[in-house]
C-alpha positions in Angstrom: 64.8 -1.1 103.9 63.3 1.8 101.4 65.9 4.7 101.6 64.1 6.7 99.0 60.9 7.3 101.6 63.0 7.8 104.9 65.9 10.3 103.7 65.7 14.0 102.6 65.0 14.1 98.9 68.3 16.0 98.6 70.1 13.5 100.1 68.3 10.4 98.1 69.3 12.2 94.9 72.6 12.6 95.4 73.2 8.9 96.3 70.7 7.4 94.3 72.9 6.3 91.5 75.4 4.6 94.0 72.0 2.8 96.1 70.5 1.3 93.0 73.3 -0.3 91.8 74.1 -1.7 95.4 77.6 0.5 95.6 77.0 0.5 99.3 80.4 2.2 99.9 80.3 4.2 97.0 76.7 5.5 98.4 78.5 6.3 101.7 81.0 8.6 100.5 78.3 10.3 97.8 76.4 11.1 100.8 79.2 12.7 102.5 79.8 14.6 99.8 76.7 16.4 99.8 76.9 16.9 103.3 80.1 19.0 102.7 78.5 21.0 100.1 75.5 21.9 102.0 78.2 22.9 105.1 80.0 25.2 102.4 77.2 26.8 100.9 75.5 27.6 104.3 78.9 28.9 106.0 80.2 30.7 102.8 83.4 28.4 103.6 85.7 26.8 101.0 87.6 23.8 102.2 86.4 20.2 103.0 86.9 17.3 105.8 87.8 18.5 109.7 89.2 21.9 108.5 85.8 23.0 107.1 84.0 21.4 110.0 86.3 23.2 112.5 85.8 26.4 110.7 82.2 26.2 110.4 81.1 24.9 113.9 84.1 25.6 116.0 85.6 28.8 117.6 84.1 31.4 120.0 81.7 33.1 117.0 81.4 29.5 114.8 79.6 30.6 111.3 77.3 28.0 112.0 75.5 28.0 115.2 73.0 25.1 116.3 71.6 27.0 119.2 72.0 30.6 121.0 75.3 29.6 122.3 73.8 31.1 125.8 74.6 28.5 128.6 76.9 26.1 128.8 74.3 23.3 127.7 73.9 24.8 124.2 77.8 25.7 124.1 78.5 21.7 124.8 76.0 21.3 122.1 77.5 23.1 119.6 80.9 21.3 120.4 79.1 17.8 120.4 78.0 18.8 116.9 81.4 19.5 115.6 83.0 16.2 117.4 80.0 14.3 115.5 80.8 16.1 112.2 84.9 15.6 112.6 84.1 11.8 113.5 82.5 11.8 110.2 85.5 12.8 108.4 88.2 10.7 110.3 86.0 7.7 111.1 83.7 7.1 107.7 85.0 8.9 105.0 88.8 8.8 105.0 89.1 4.7 105.7 86.5 4.5 102.8 88.4 7.0 100.2 91.9 5.9 101.2 91.5 2.3 101.3 89.6 -0.6 99.8 86.2 -0.8 101.6 83.4 -2.7 101.0 79.7 -2.1 103.6 77.3 -4.1 104.2 74.2 -3.0 103.3 72.7 -2.8 106.9 76.1 -0.7 108.2 75.8 1.7 105.1 71.7 2.5 105.6 72.6 3.2 109.1 75.7 5.3 108.1 73.4 7.4 105.2 70.5 7.8 108.1 72.8 8.9 110.5 74.2 11.3 107.8 70.8 12.2 107.5 70.2 13.2 110.8 73.4 15.2 110.6 72.1 16.8 107.3 69.2 17.7 109.7 71.4 19.7 112.2 73.1 21.2 109.3 70.2 23.0 107.7 68.7 24.3 111.0 72.0 25.7 112.0 71.6 29.7 112.1 74.6 31.4 110.3 75.0 35.0 110.5 75.1 36.1 106.9 71.5 35.9 105.1 71.1 36.8 101.7 68.0 38.7 101.9 69.0 40.3 105.0 72.3 41.7 103.9 70.8 42.9 100.0 68.4 44.9 102.5 71.3 46.4 103.9 72.7 47.7 100.5 69.2 49.0 99.5 69.0 50.6 103.0 67.8 54.2 102.8 69.9 55.1 105.6 73.0 53.1 103.5 76.2 55.5 104.0 77.4 56.9 100.4 80.9 56.7 101.0 84.1 54.4 100.7 84.8 53.7 104.0 81.0 52.2 104.7 80.7 50.6 101.8 84.1 48.4 102.2 82.8 47.4 105.4 80.1 45.8 104.4 81.5 44.3 101.8 83.9 42.6 104.4 80.9 40.9 105.8 80.0 38.7 102.5 81.4 35.4 102.7 83.7 35.1 99.8 81.6 32.2 97.9 78.3 34.8 98.2 79.8 37.9 96.5 78.4 37.1 93.4 75.0 36.2 94.4 74.8 39.5 96.5 75.9 41.5 93.5 72.9 39.8 91.3 70.3 39.8 93.9 71.1 43.4 94.4 70.5 44.3 90.4 67.0 41.9 90.6 65.9 44.4 93.0 67.1 47.6 91.3 64.2 49.1 91.6 64.4 49.7 95.1 68.5 51.1 95.1 69.5 54.7 94.8 72.0 53.9 92.2 74.2 56.8 93.7 74.6 55.0 96.5 74.7 51.1 94.8 78.1 52.6 93.1 79.7 52.8 96.2 79.2 48.7 96.7 79.6 47.5 92.9 83.4 49.9 93.1 84.3 48.0 96.2 83.0 44.7 95.6 84.3 44.4 92.2 87.8 45.0 93.6 87.7 42.1 95.3 85.9 39.5 93.0 88.0 37.2 91.1 88.0 37.2 87.1 85.3 34.3 86.9 83.0 35.9 88.8 83.2 39.6 87.4 82.5 37.6 83.8 79.8 36.0 85.5 78.5 39.7 86.3 79.0 41.4 83.1 77.1 38.5 81.4 74.2 39.1 83.3 74.1 42.8 82.8 75.2 42.2 78.9 72.0 39.7 78.5 69.5 42.3 80.2 71.0 45.0 78.3 70.3 43.0 75.0 67.4 42.8 75.6 65.7 45.7 77.6 63.4 48.3 76.9 62.9 50.0 80.4 65.0 52.9 80.4 65.1 52.6 84.5 67.5 49.5 84.0 69.6 51.5 81.5 69.8 54.3 83.8 70.8 52.0 86.7 73.3 50.0 84.9 75.5 53.7 83.7 75.4 54.9 87.0 75.3 52.4 89.6 78.5 50.5 88.3 81.9 52.1 87.7 83.0 53.2 84.0 85.5 49.8 83.8 82.5 47.9 83.4 80.9 49.2 80.0 83.5 48.0 78.1 83.6 44.5 79.9 80.1 44.2 78.7 79.2 42.6 75.6 79.5 44.5 72.0 76.3 43.7 71.1 75.0 45.4 74.3 77.2 48.2 74.5 76.0 49.0 70.7 72.4 48.8 71.2 72.3 50.6 74.2 74.4 53.5 72.9 72.5 53.7 70.0 69.4 54.0 71.9 71.5 57.1 73.9 72.1 58.2 70.2 68.8 58.1 69.3 67.3 59.7 72.9 69.8 62.7 72.0 68.4 63.1 68.5 64.8 64.2 70.3 66.7 65.3 72.9 64.8 69.2 73.8 65.5 71.6 76.7 63.6 74.6 78.1 65.6 77.0 79.9 62.0 79.2 80.9 61.4 76.1 82.6 64.6 74.5 83.5 63.2 71.3 82.3 64.3 68.5 79.8 61.6 68.4 77.5 62.2 64.9 75.9 65.5 63.1 75.3 66.3 62.5 79.1 67.6 59.0 78.6 70.5 60.3 76.6 71.9 62.4 79.1 72.6 59.3 80.6 75.6 58.4 78.1 77.4 61.1 80.1 78.8 59.0 82.6 79.7 56.2 80.1 81.1 58.5 77.3 84.6 57.9 77.9 84.1 54.2 76.7 81.9 55.2 74.4 82.1 53.1 71.3 79.7 55.4 68.8 81.4 58.6 70.4 81.5 59.6 66.7 77.3 59.5 65.9 77.0 60.5 69.4 78.8 63.7 69.3 77.5 64.4 65.2 74.5 64.5 66.7 75.3 66.9 69.4 77.0 69.7 67.0 73.6 69.5 64.6 71.8 70.8 67.4 73.9 73.4 67.9 72.9 74.0 64.1 69.4 74.4 64.6 67.0 76.5 64.5 65.4 75.1 67.7 66.6 77.2 70.8 65.5 74.4 72.7 67.4 71.8 70.7 70.8 74.3 71.4 70.1 74.2 75.1 69.6 70.6 75.5 72.8 70.6 73.5 74.6 73.1 75.8 73.2 72.2 79.1 74.4 68.4 79.2 77.2 68.0 76.4 78.8 70.9 75.5 80.9 71.4 78.8 82.3 67.3 77.9 83.2 68.1 74.6 87.1 68.2 75.3 87.6 65.5 76.8 86.6 63.8 73.8 88.8 65.5 71.7 92.4 66.9 71.3 90.4 70.2 68.9 87.8 71.3 68.5 85.9 69.2 64.9 85.6 71.5 61.9 81.4 70.7 62.6 82.0 71.8 66.0 83.8 75.3 64.6 81.5 75.9 62.0 78.4 75.8 64.4 80.1 77.8 67.0 81.4 80.3 64.6 77.4 80.5 63.1 76.4 81.2 67.0 79.0 83.5 67.6 78.2 85.5 64.3 74.9 85.7 65.5 75.4 87.3 68.6 74.2 84.3 71.1 75.8 84.5 74.2 75.1 81.0 74.6 78.0 80.2 72.1 80.2 83.0 73.6 80.1 81.3 77.2 81.2 78.1 75.5 83.8 79.7 73.9 84.9 81.4 76.6 85.3 78.2 78.9 87.3 76.6 76.4 89.5 79.4 76.0 90.9 78.9 79.5 92.7 75.3 80.6 92.8 74.7 84.5 93.7 78.5 85.6 95.4 79.9 83.0 94.1 81.1 79.6 95.1 79.4 76.7 97.9 80.3 74.1 96.9 82.4 71.0 97.4 79.7 68.9 96.0 76.6 71.0 93.5 74.6 68.9 90.6 75.4 71.3 91.1 79.0 71.0 92.7 79.9 67.5 89.4 79.3 65.7 87.4 81.5 67.4 89.7 84.2 68.1 88.2 86.8 65.1 84.7 85.7 65.7 85.4 86.9 69.8 86.5 89.8 68.7 83.6 91.1 66.7 81.0 89.2 68.7 78.1 91.6 69.1 75.6 90.2 71.8 71.8 89.9 70.8 69.5 89.0 73.1 67.6 85.5 73.1 64.0 85.5 73.4 62.9 82.8 76.2 60.6 80.0 75.0 57.2 80.4 76.3 55.1 77.7 77.7 51.5 77.3 79.3 53.7 77.5 82.7 54.4 81.3 82.3 50.9 82.2 81.5 49.4 83.7 84.4 46.0 83.1 83.5 
């Protein structure tokens, strides 16, 4: 009998080597091993043998349903399939695994054809978990952006499918709201194994190591928690951080229109600033913008970065002090507002010798406000 033409091609591939070598008992065991893999894959369960079958097909709410389970007859069929599969392990696999057993070709063919029949039943069984359906719920516009909702959602994912869900969400990132996806990723990362996290960060690293798509970069830094950034490959991190720094160099902001004129990608670096490898390069660019003669460059630095500077330094770097003193001397209210903000620690004013207060005391005392002219754009022209 030509088994190759009668079997599911996946099953034939699993037993082919043993079958062609006429190792009939080995072919039977190969077929059962493949059937077990399919049950695990469809159910999302671990385990093996009778325990796997019971967890997948048994109980009041089985993981894999062979029908709707709405009538007594349908429930009997479910129980019968479970019993047949249990019998495969108890009556066929276990004796061949634990004892010396030599199957005749006729017996092996009969068993393998029966296993092919069971494989079709397993393939057609319905599972409560569908990857595409579940990912659609993560991308749902009505996703509730809070930790409890994300926790409940993640609980529905079989352990073996967590990484697959993360991969699929990332592949469909253009459909996602990154701020909502962050709740999902924060919680699922808490329950993933170390190996799964490593595979996910490898995926992100590979993408960032070559992408020039700003939307992809923004999604990664907004949708994933900060703890992910240092886990990415150094090559990927340096490449993207350098992109951020380059964007910041071009950054300009118009207070008149309330719009970022250029350098929008660079503003997203604030999401990962605490783990930024090129932090010195970034702040050097920002401080030099404060010394620029272009008000739009200064505004870019003030609007997007200056409020974050104290989180990066214990005391103001010399270049920042130079820029702030120059701005205060020029009577620029933007510089005074920044320095006034630094004088406060929580709700209390810093002590006179505090490093964020002391360098600017004299310049503040001598400060005389000089009104700054707003940039005029085409949007401001009434004709």
